MILOLO-316047 format. One record per residue (C-alpha): x, y, z; residue number from 1. Coordinates in nm, 2 decimals. Layout:
<atoms>
ATOM / px / py / pz / dovo
ATOM / X / Y / Z / NUM
...
</atoms>
This chain:
<atoms>
ATOM / px / py / pz / dovo
ATOM / -6.29 / -0.98 / -8.69 / 1
ATOM / -6.11 / -0.82 / -8.39 / 2
ATOM / -5.79 / -0.99 / -8.28 / 3
ATOM / -5.65 / -0.99 / -7.93 / 4
ATOM / -5.42 / -1.18 / -7.70 / 5
ATOM / -5.67 / -1.17 / -7.41 / 6
ATOM / -6.04 / -1.09 / -7.42 / 7
ATOM / -6.20 / -1.03 / -7.08 / 8
ATOM / -6.57 / -1.09 / -7.06 / 9
ATOM / -6.72 / -0.87 / -6.79 / 10
ATOM / -6.63 / -0.51 / -6.70 / 11
ATOM / -6.69 / -0.52 / -6.33 / 12
ATOM / -6.41 / -0.51 / -6.06 / 13
ATOM / -6.27 / -0.85 / -6.16 / 14
ATOM / -6.28 / -0.77 / -6.54 / 15
ATOM / -6.12 / -0.43 / -6.50 / 16
ATOM / -5.84 / -0.57 / -6.28 / 17
ATOM / -5.77 / -0.87 / -6.51 / 18
ATOM / -5.76 / -0.64 / -6.82 / 19
ATOM / -5.52 / -0.40 / -6.65 / 20
ATOM / -5.28 / -0.67 / -6.55 / 21
ATOM / -5.30 / -0.84 / -6.89 / 22
ATOM / -5.22 / -0.52 / -7.06 / 23
ATOM / -4.93 / -0.44 / -6.83 / 24
ATOM / -4.79 / -0.78 / -6.90 / 25
ATOM / -4.78 / -0.69 / -7.27 / 26
ATOM / -5.10 / -0.84 / -7.41 / 27
ATOM / -5.34 / -0.68 / -7.65 / 28
ATOM / -5.65 / -0.67 / -7.45 / 29
ATOM / -6.03 / -0.61 / -7.49 / 30
ATOM / -6.31 / -0.59 / -7.24 / 31
ATOM / -6.66 / -0.70 / -7.34 / 32
ATOM / -6.93 / -0.57 / -7.10 / 33
ATOM / -7.30 / -0.63 / -7.14 / 34
ATOM / -7.41 / -0.31 / -6.95 / 35
ATOM / -7.39 / 0.04 / -7.08 / 36
ATOM / -7.11 / 0.14 / -6.84 / 37
ATOM / -6.81 / -0.03 / -6.68 / 38
ATOM / -6.80 / -0.09 / -6.31 / 39
ATOM / -7.03 / -0.39 / -6.25 / 40
ATOM / -7.24 / -0.41 / -5.93 / 41
ATOM / -7.03 / -0.15 / -5.75 / 42
ATOM / -7.20 / 0.12 / -5.94 / 43
ATOM / -7.50 / 0.09 / -5.71 / 44
ATOM / -7.30 / 0.01 / -5.38 / 45
ATOM / -7.29 / 0.37 / -5.24 / 46
ATOM / -7.18 / 0.25 / -4.89 / 47
ATOM / -6.81 / 0.26 / -4.80 / 48
ATOM / -6.58 / -0.02 / -4.68 / 49
ATOM / -6.43 / -0.11 / -5.02 / 50
ATOM / -6.05 / -0.09 / -5.08 / 51
ATOM / -5.91 / -0.12 / -4.73 / 52
ATOM / -5.67 / -0.39 / -4.85 / 53
ATOM / -5.61 / -0.28 / -5.21 / 54
ATOM / -5.58 / 0.09 / -5.16 / 55
ATOM / -5.55 / 0.13 / -4.78 / 56
ATOM / -5.85 / 0.35 / -4.75 / 57
ATOM / -6.23 / 0.32 / -4.72 / 58
ATOM / -6.40 / 0.39 / -5.05 / 59
ATOM / -6.76 / 0.37 / -5.17 / 60
ATOM / -6.84 / 0.12 / -5.44 / 61
ATOM / -6.84 / 0.37 / -5.73 / 62
ATOM / -6.52 / 0.52 / -5.61 / 63
ATOM / -6.35 / 0.18 / -5.61 / 64
ATOM / -6.47 / 0.09 / -5.96 / 65
ATOM / -6.37 / 0.44 / -6.08 / 66
ATOM / -6.01 / 0.38 / -5.97 / 67
ATOM / -6.00 / 0.08 / -6.20 / 68
ATOM / -6.19 / 0.24 / -6.48 / 69
ATOM / -5.92 / 0.52 / -6.47 / 70
ATOM / -5.65 / 0.25 / -6.48 / 71
ATOM / -5.80 / 0.10 / -6.79 / 72
ATOM / -5.85 / 0.43 / -6.96 / 73
ATOM / -5.48 / 0.51 / -6.91 / 74
ATOM / -5.38 / 0.19 / -7.10 / 75
ATOM / -5.43 / 0.07 / -7.45 / 76
ATOM / -5.73 / -0.15 / -7.37 / 77
ATOM / -6.03 / -0.16 / -7.61 / 78
ATOM / -6.37 / -0.16 / -7.43 / 79
ATOM / -6.70 / -0.28 / -7.59 / 80
ATOM / -7.00 / -0.19 / -7.37 / 81
ATOM / -7.36 / -0.28 / -7.42 / 82
ATOM / -7.22 / -0.59 / -7.60 / 83
ATOM / -7.36 / -0.94 / -7.53 / 84
ATOM / -7.15 / -1.25 / -7.58 / 85
ATOM / -7.37 / -1.51 / -7.74 / 86
ATOM / -7.12 / -1.78 / -7.83 / 87
ATOM / -6.76 / -1.90 / -7.77 / 88
ATOM / -6.60 / -2.16 / -8.00 / 89
ATOM / -6.26 / -2.32 / -7.96 / 90
ATOM / -6.05 / -2.28 / -8.28 / 91
ATOM / -5.69 / -2.36 / -8.37 / 92
ATOM / -5.47 / -2.12 / -8.18 / 93
ATOM / -5.74 / -1.97 / -7.97 / 94
ATOM / -6.11 / -1.89 / -7.94 / 95
ATOM / -6.37 / -1.72 / -8.16 / 96
ATOM / -6.62 / -1.51 / -7.97 / 97
ATOM / -6.95 / -1.40 / -8.12 / 98
ATOM / -7.12 / -1.09 / -7.96 / 99
ATOM / -7.42 / -0.87 / -8.03 / 100
ATOM / -7.43 / -0.49 / -7.98 / 101
ATOM / -7.61 / -0.19 / -8.13 / 102
ATOM / -7.37 / -0.22 / -8.42 / 103
ATOM / -7.48 / -0.57 / -8.50 / 104
ATOM / -7.30 / -0.90 / -8.48 / 105
ATOM / -6.93 / -0.87 / -8.39 / 106
ATOM / -6.66 / -1.14 / -8.40 / 107
ATOM / -6.35 / -1.16 / -8.18 / 108
ATOM / -6.05 / -1.39 / -8.20 / 109
ATOM / -5.84 / -1.43 / -7.90 / 110
ATOM / -5.56 / -1.65 / -7.77 / 111
ATOM / -5.70 / -1.65 / -7.42 / 112
ATOM / -6.02 / -1.56 / -7.23 / 113
ATOM / -6.08 / -1.44 / -6.88 / 114
ATOM / -6.43 / -1.50 / -6.76 / 115
ATOM / -6.52 / -1.23 / -6.52 / 116
ATOM / -6.90 / -1.25 / -6.55 / 117
ATOM / -6.97 / -1.21 / -6.18 / 118
ATOM / -7.27 / -1.37 / -6.00 / 119
ATOM / -7.64 / -1.32 / -5.96 / 120
ATOM / -7.89 / -1.34 / -5.68 / 121
ATOM / -8.12 / -1.63 / -5.59 / 122
ATOM / -8.49 / -1.56 / -5.64 / 123
ATOM / -8.80 / -1.64 / -5.44 / 124
ATOM / -8.88 / -1.94 / -5.65 / 125
ATOM / -8.53 / -2.08 / -5.60 / 126
ATOM / -8.60 / -2.09 / -5.22 / 127
ATOM / -8.94 / -2.24 / -5.26 / 128
ATOM / -9.16 / -1.97 / -5.11 / 129
ATOM / -9.53 / -2.06 / -5.16 / 130
ATOM / -9.80 / -1.82 / -5.28 / 131
ATOM / -9.88 / -1.61 / -5.58 / 132
ATOM / -9.65 / -1.37 / -5.76 / 133
ATOM / -9.75 / -1.02 / -5.64 / 134
ATOM / -9.55 / -0.71 / -5.70 / 135
ATOM / -9.33 / -0.63 / -5.40 / 136
ATOM / -9.10 / -0.93 / -5.39 / 137
ATOM / -8.75 / -0.81 / -5.47 / 138
ATOM / -8.40 / -0.94 / -5.45 / 139
ATOM / -8.18 / -0.72 / -5.23 / 140
ATOM / -7.98 / -0.61 / -5.53 / 141
ATOM / -8.29 / -0.50 / -5.72 / 142
ATOM / -8.40 / -0.30 / -5.41 / 143
ATOM / -8.06 / -0.14 / -5.40 / 144
ATOM / -8.08 / -0.04 / -5.76 / 145
ATOM / -8.42 / 0.12 / -5.70 / 146
ATOM / -8.29 / 0.33 / -5.41 / 147
ATOM / -7.93 / 0.41 / -5.51 / 148
ATOM / -7.95 / 0.45 / -5.89 / 149
ATOM / -8.32 / 0.53 / -5.96 / 150
ATOM / -8.40 / 0.73 / -5.65 / 151
ATOM / -8.72 / 0.54 / -5.58 / 152
ATOM / -8.82 / 0.39 / -5.25 / 153
ATOM / -8.98 / 0.04 / -5.32 / 154
ATOM / -9.13 / -0.02 / -4.98 / 155
ATOM / -9.28 / 0.15 / -4.67 / 156
ATOM / -9.27 / -0.16 / -4.45 / 157
ATOM / -9.07 / -0.47 / -4.54 / 158
ATOM / -8.94 / -0.81 / -4.43 / 159
ATOM / -8.59 / -0.92 / -4.53 / 160
ATOM / -8.53 / -1.29 / -4.58 / 161
ATOM / -8.17 / -1.39 / -4.55 / 162
ATOM / -7.88 / -1.23 / -4.37 / 163
ATOM / -7.64 / -1.20 / -4.66 / 164
ATOM / -7.44 / -0.88 / -4.68 / 165
ATOM / -7.65 / -0.71 / -4.94 / 166
ATOM / -7.96 / -0.77 / -4.74 / 167
ATOM / -7.80 / -0.63 / -4.42 / 168
ATOM / -7.68 / -0.32 / -4.61 / 169
ATOM / -8.03 / -0.27 / -4.75 / 170
ATOM / -8.19 / -0.30 / -4.41 / 171
ATOM / -7.98 / 0.00 / -4.30 / 172
ATOM / -8.03 / 0.19 / -4.63 / 173
ATOM / -8.41 / 0.15 / -4.63 / 174
ATOM / -8.42 / 0.26 / -4.27 / 175
ATOM / -8.22 / 0.57 / -4.35 / 176
ATOM / -8.47 / 0.65 / -4.63 / 177
ATOM / -8.77 / 0.62 / -4.40 / 178
ATOM / -8.89 / 0.27 / -4.45 / 179
ATOM / -8.97 / 0.03 / -4.17 / 180
ATOM / -8.77 / -0.29 / -4.17 / 181
ATOM / -8.98 / -0.53 / -3.95 / 182
ATOM / -8.69 / -0.77 / -3.92 / 183
ATOM / -8.43 / -0.99 / -4.09 / 184
ATOM / -8.51 / -1.36 / -4.10 / 185
ATOM / -8.24 / -1.61 / -4.14 / 186
ATOM / -8.31 / -1.99 / -4.19 / 187
ATOM / -7.97 / -2.09 / -4.05 / 188
ATOM / -7.88 / -2.08 / -3.68 / 189
ATOM / -7.59 / -1.83 / -3.76 / 190
ATOM / -7.58 / -1.51 / -3.97 / 191
ATOM / -7.47 / -1.53 / -4.33 / 192
ATOM / -7.32 / -1.18 / -4.35 / 193
ATOM / -7.00 / -1.03 / -4.22 / 194
ATOM / -6.98 / -0.96 / -3.85 / 195
ATOM / -6.92 / -0.59 / -3.91 / 196
ATOM / -7.24 / -0.57 / -4.12 / 197
ATOM / -7.44 / -0.74 / -3.84 / 198
ATOM / -7.33 / -0.47 / -3.60 / 199
ATOM / -7.32 / -0.16 / -3.83 / 200
ATOM / -7.64 / -0.24 / -4.02 / 201
ATOM / -7.87 / -0.41 / -3.77 / 202
ATOM / -7.76 / -0.35 / -3.41 / 203
ATOM / -7.68 / 0.02 / -3.47 / 204
ATOM / -8.03 / 0.07 / -3.61 / 205
ATOM / -8.22 / -0.16 / -3.37 / 206
ATOM / -8.33 / -0.39 / -3.65 / 207
ATOM / -8.41 / -0.73 / -3.51 / 208
ATOM / -8.24 / -1.05 / -3.65 / 209
ATOM / -8.44 / -1.37 / -3.62 / 210
ATOM / -8.22 / -1.68 / -3.66 / 211
ATOM / -8.36 / -2.02 / -3.75 / 212
ATOM / -8.67 / -1.85 / -3.91 / 213
ATOM / -8.79 / -1.84 / -4.27 / 214
ATOM / -9.07 / -1.71 / -4.48 / 215
ATOM / -9.31 / -1.99 / -4.57 / 216
ATOM / -9.58 / -1.80 / -4.76 / 217
ATOM / -9.66 / -1.47 / -4.93 / 218
ATOM / -10.00 / -1.30 / -4.94 / 219
ATOM / -10.14 / -1.07 / -5.20 / 220
ATOM / -10.26 / -1.07 / -5.56 / 221
ATOM / -10.16 / -0.75 / -5.74 / 222
ATOM / -9.93 / -0.62 / -5.46 / 223
ATOM / -9.77 / -0.80 / -5.16 / 224
ATOM / -9.99 / -0.76 / -4.85 / 225
ATOM / -9.81 / -0.98 / -4.60 / 226
ATOM / -9.59 / -1.28 / -4.54 / 227
ATOM / -9.60 / -1.58 / -4.31 / 228
ATOM / -9.28 / -1.66 / -4.11 / 229
ATOM / -9.21 / -1.96 / -3.90 / 230
ATOM / -8.93 / -2.11 / -3.69 / 231
ATOM / -8.74 / -2.40 / -3.84 / 232
ATOM / -8.59 / -2.71 / -3.68 / 233
ATOM / -8.23 / -2.82 / -3.72 / 234
ATOM / -8.31 / -2.96 / -4.06 / 235
ATOM / -8.45 / -2.63 / -4.17 / 236
ATOM / -8.80 / -2.75 / -4.19 / 237
ATOM / -9.08 / -2.52 / -4.06 / 238
ATOM / -9.21 / -2.61 / -3.71 / 239
ATOM / -9.58 / -2.64 / -3.71 / 240
ATOM / -9.76 / -2.40 / -3.48 / 241
ATOM / -9.49 / -2.13 / -3.49 / 242
ATOM / -9.63 / -1.95 / -3.80 / 243
ATOM / -9.73 / -1.59 / -3.78 / 244
ATOM / -9.84 / -1.34 / -4.04 / 245
ATOM / -9.66 / -1.00 / -4.08 / 246
ATOM / -9.84 / -0.73 / -4.28 / 247
ATOM / -9.59 / -0.56 / -4.52 / 248
ATOM / -9.57 / -0.43 / -4.87 / 249
ATOM / -9.24 / -0.58 / -4.97 / 250
ATOM / -9.03 / -0.90 / -4.92 / 251
ATOM / -8.66 / -0.85 / -4.99 / 252
ATOM / -8.45 / -1.16 / -5.06 / 253
ATOM / -8.09 / -1.19 / -4.96 / 254
ATOM / -8.07 / -1.57 / -4.99 / 255
ATOM / -7.74 / -1.62 / -5.16 / 256
ATOM / -7.54 / -1.56 / -5.48 / 257
ATOM / -7.48 / -1.79 / -5.77 / 258
ATOM / -7.17 / -1.75 / -6.00 / 259
ATOM / -7.27 / -1.68 / -6.36 / 260
ATOM / -7.11 / -1.96 / -6.56 / 261
ATOM / -7.34 / -2.03 / -6.85 / 262
ATOM / -7.08 / -1.92 / -7.10 / 263
ATOM / -6.82 / -2.13 / -6.92 / 264
ATOM / -7.05 / -2.43 / -6.93 / 265
ATOM / -7.13 / -2.38 / -7.29 / 266
ATOM / -6.77 / -2.45 / -7.39 / 267
ATOM / -6.73 / -2.74 / -7.15 / 268
ATOM / -6.55 / -2.58 / -6.86 / 269
ATOM / -6.57 / -2.81 / -6.55 / 270
ATOM / -6.76 / -2.66 / -6.27 / 271
ATOM / -6.65 / -2.72 / -5.91 / 272
ATOM / -6.93 / -2.86 / -5.70 / 273
ATOM / -6.84 / -2.66 / -5.39 / 274
ATOM / -6.77 / -2.31 / -5.53 / 275
ATOM / -7.01 / -2.34 / -5.83 / 276
ATOM / -6.74 / -2.17 / -6.04 / 277
ATOM / -6.48 / -2.30 / -6.28 / 278
ATOM / -6.25 / -2.58 / -6.14 / 279
ATOM / -5.91 / -2.41 / -6.16 / 280
ATOM / -5.54 / -2.45 / -6.10 / 281
ATOM / -5.31 / -2.20 / -5.91 / 282
ATOM / -5.30 / -1.97 / -6.22 / 283
ATOM / -5.68 / -1.96 / -6.23 / 284
ATOM / -5.69 / -2.15 / -6.56 / 285
ATOM / -6.00 / -2.37 / -6.59 / 286
ATOM / -6.02 / -2.73 / -6.73 / 287
ATOM / -5.99 / -2.58 / -7.08 / 288
ATOM / -5.65 / -2.44 / -7.17 / 289
ATOM / -5.66 / -2.07 / -7.23 / 290
ATOM / -5.99 / -2.01 / -7.04 / 291
ATOM / -5.94 / -1.84 / -6.71 / 292
ATOM / -6.19 / -1.75 / -6.44 / 293
ATOM / -6.18 / -1.46 / -6.19 / 294
ATOM / -6.38 / -1.28 / -5.93 / 295
ATOM / -6.73 / -1.39 / -5.83 / 296
ATOM / -6.76 / -1.60 / -6.14 / 297
ATOM / -6.49 / -1.82 / -5.99 / 298
ATOM / -6.60 / -1.81 / -5.63 / 299
ATOM / -6.83 / -1.57 / -5.44 / 300
ATOM / -6.59 / -1.35 / -5.24 / 301
ATOM / -6.69 / -1.13 / -4.94 / 302
ATOM / -6.43 / -0.86 / -5.02 / 303
ATOM / -6.39 / -0.68 / -5.35 / 304
ATOM / -6.02 / -0.65 / -5.27 / 305
ATOM / -5.98 / -1.03 / -5.30 / 306
ATOM / -6.18 / -1.02 / -5.63 / 307
ATOM / -5.93 / -0.77 / -5.77 / 308
ATOM / -5.63 / -0.97 / -5.64 / 309
ATOM / -5.73 / -1.30 / -5.80 / 310
ATOM / -5.84 / -1.12 / -6.12 / 311
ATOM / -5.50 / -0.95 / -6.14 / 312
ATOM / -5.32 / -1.28 / -6.13 / 313
ATOM / -5.57 / -1.44 / -6.38 / 314
ATOM / -5.52 / -1.16 / -6.63 / 315
ATOM / -5.14 / -1.17 / -6.61 / 316
ATOM / -5.13 / -1.55 / -6.63 / 317
ATOM / -5.36 / -1.54 / -6.94 / 318
ATOM / -5.11 / -1.34 / -7.15 / 319
ATOM / -4.85 / -1.61 / -7.19 / 320
ATOM / -5.02 / -1.92 / -7.04 / 321
ATOM / -4.87 / -2.26 / -7.06 / 322
ATOM / -5.09 / -2.57 / -7.15 / 323
ATOM / -5.20 / -2.78 / -6.86 / 324
ATOM / -4.95 / -3.03 / -6.73 / 325
ATOM / -4.99 / -3.29 / -6.46 / 326
ATOM / -5.22 / -3.17 / -6.19 / 327
ATOM / -5.26 / -3.28 / -5.83 / 328
ATOM / -5.61 / -3.24 / -5.69 / 329
ATOM / -5.66 / -3.07 / -5.35 / 330
ATOM / -5.90 / -3.29 / -5.15 / 331
ATOM / -6.15 / -3.11 / -4.92 / 332
ATOM / -6.10 / -3.24 / -4.57 / 333
ATOM / -6.33 / -3.19 / -4.28 / 334
ATOM / -6.42 / -2.84 / -4.16 / 335
ATOM / -6.39 / -2.68 / -4.50 / 336
ATOM / -6.68 / -2.53 / -4.69 / 337
ATOM / -6.50 / -2.43 / -5.01 / 338
ATOM / -6.16 / -2.32 / -5.14 / 339
ATOM / -5.97 / -2.19 / -5.44 / 340
ATOM / -5.76 / -2.32 / -5.63 / 341
ATOM / -5.89 / -2.67 / -5.66 / 342
ATOM / -5.57 / -2.83 / -5.80 / 343
ATOM / -5.20 / -2.77 / -5.84 / 344
ATOM / -5.04 / -2.80 / -6.18 / 345
ATOM / -4.69 / -2.93 / -6.09 / 346
ATOM / -4.55 / -2.81 / -6.42 / 347
ATOM / -4.61 / -2.45 / -6.32 / 348
ATOM / -4.46 / -2.25 / -6.03 / 349
ATOM / -4.63 / -2.34 / -5.70 / 350
ATOM / -4.41 / -2.18 / -5.44 / 351
ATOM / -4.64 / -1.88 / -5.38 / 352
ATOM / -5.00 / -2.01 / -5.42 / 353
ATOM / -5.27 / -1.78 / -5.28 / 354
ATOM / -5.52 / -2.00 / -5.12 / 355
ATOM / -5.87 / -1.87 / -5.04 / 356
ATOM / -6.10 / -2.08 / -4.81 / 357
ATOM / -6.41 / -2.07 / -4.60 / 358
ATOM / -6.47 / -2.28 / -4.29 / 359
ATOM / -6.78 / -2.50 / -4.29 / 360
ATOM / -6.90 / -2.37 / -3.95 / 361
ATOM / -6.82 / -2.12 / -3.68 / 362
ATOM / -6.50 / -2.22 / -3.50 / 363
ATOM / -6.30 / -2.06 / -3.22 / 364
ATOM / -5.93 / -2.14 / -3.20 / 365
ATOM / -5.91 / -2.33 / -3.52 / 366
ATOM / -5.62 / -2.48 / -3.72 / 367
ATOM / -5.58 / -2.53 / -4.09 / 368
ATOM / -5.37 / -2.83 / -4.19 / 369
ATOM / -5.22 / -2.92 / -4.52 / 370
ATOM / -5.11 / -3.28 / -4.56 / 371
ATOM / -4.90 / -3.43 / -4.84 / 372
ATOM / -4.93 / -3.81 / -4.88 / 373
ATOM / -5.06 / -3.84 / -4.53 / 374
ATOM / -4.78 / -3.63 / -4.37 / 375
ATOM / -4.85 / -3.29 / -4.22 / 376
ATOM / -4.67 / -3.03 / -4.44 / 377
ATOM / -4.82 / -2.70 / -4.31 / 378
ATOM / -5.05 / -2.57 / -4.04 / 379
ATOM / -5.18 / -2.23 / -3.94 / 380
ATOM / -5.37 / -2.12 / -3.64 / 381
ATOM / -5.67 / -1.89 / -3.64 / 382
ATOM / -5.83 / -1.72 / -3.35 / 383
ATOM / -6.17 / -1.78 / -3.50 / 384
ATOM / -6.33 / -1.87 / -3.84 / 385
ATOM / -6.67 / -1.79 / -3.97 / 386
ATOM / -6.83 / -1.93 / -4.29 / 387
ATOM / -6.92 / -1.58 / -4.43 / 388
ATOM / -6.57 / -1.45 / -4.39 / 389
ATOM / -6.32 / -1.58 / -4.65 / 390
ATOM / -5.96 / -1.64 / -4.54 / 391
ATOM / -5.65 / -1.58 / -4.75 / 392
ATOM / -5.32 / -1.75 / -4.69 / 393
ATOM / -5.01 / -1.82 / -4.91 / 394
ATOM / -4.89 / -2.17 / -4.95 / 395
ATOM / -4.55 / -2.29 / -5.07 / 396
ATOM / -4.63 / -2.62 / -5.22 / 397
ATOM / -4.29 / -2.65 / -5.38 / 398
ATOM / -4.12 / -2.67 / -5.04 / 399
ATOM / -4.38 / -2.91 / -4.92 / 400
ATOM / -4.24 / -3.16 / -5.18 / 401
ATOM / -4.56 / -3.18 / -5.40 / 402
ATOM / -4.51 / -3.39 / -5.71 / 403
ATOM / -4.71 / -3.58 / -5.97 / 404
ATOM / -4.92 / -3.84 / -5.80 / 405
ATOM / -4.91 / -3.67 / -5.46 / 406
ATOM / -5.22 / -3.69 / -5.24 / 407
ATOM / -5.30 / -3.34 / -5.10 / 408
ATOM / -5.56 / -3.27 / -4.84 / 409
ATOM / -5.66 / -2.95 / -4.66 / 410
ATOM / -5.87 / -2.96 / -4.35 / 411
ATOM / -5.97 / -2.74 / -4.06 / 412
ATOM / -6.01 / -2.85 / -3.70 / 413
ATOM / -6.10 / -2.68 / -3.37 / 414
ATOM / -5.82 / -2.68 / -3.11 / 415
</atoms>
């Protein structure tokens, strides 16, 4: 039995940052990672743009993760790679974790857990594409793995469904490798990726973006031979008569990410319906005392810098956490898509709460309002807000007079 103060499950950017901060806070820390190497998804993200906030420079994904791997190696942190957590049980004084590795079954006892398990991509069946199951239908992350890690080109001519950031980046990457990207098709009337990626990955390479379009069928038996695309109405239903077939050998899906929280759910952690991650307070502690969540397992972030920031706080808070006290729920007002944290524990410091949020729609000249018991306590103006682009602000709930029983609402309105 291994004994620790904090066990971090997941060795990607969130897990590495959480482990570093927990160790620097004085905790005995271990990382459990299911893959053979630390670094998470960034190992295959060879494009730059990472680290502008955290390090003040543009880094490729492997460079960013290598910085944190080096931080961890410099500290007294135990790492267990190629190790799969199969069970977590609440015990007196902490948690017992059962894991399986090449060495067999291993047991860990820890006072606190940081869940940094990341997220996964939605698949073709989760977006209800009709047809058979031919080879050639990939998620954007799988295509990225083929090209960047395995050195294999999975397509000569493809269609990309969804305008998420990974899909946009892969449109550029495949074009640079000699493949033909016929177009990117997005079911919504606005793009799902960052504005900079729309310009740098599509416009700069003359790759067309078709908004309010979707793929309705796939053709092929052994290998994909083509897809059917159609325009959609304002309820995202295909419009009859607009269908057309496109011959291609691959369909690449960039249709959203889902936080991986099966482990969290297995021990009864409450999942927030808007973020699909753990419902947490301002210390990133979940509904179960001693279980913290960080990174994309908590909320799908658009910037890895924000992943590292929230994980840093989660790791430090896990070392000497206080049991939950009286919490005040933050109500989602109009104009908001999602936010973190979801509640404020008034028994813990709340004068410097980092608040991440996304707007529900494109807005120009918008204002975020925080009201306490019906009275406006805070507001901040924004030149524009876009759902794909997460915003970060700091809120001083203590000076707003928040207390047990307060009603707190956050909303966004166009000016």
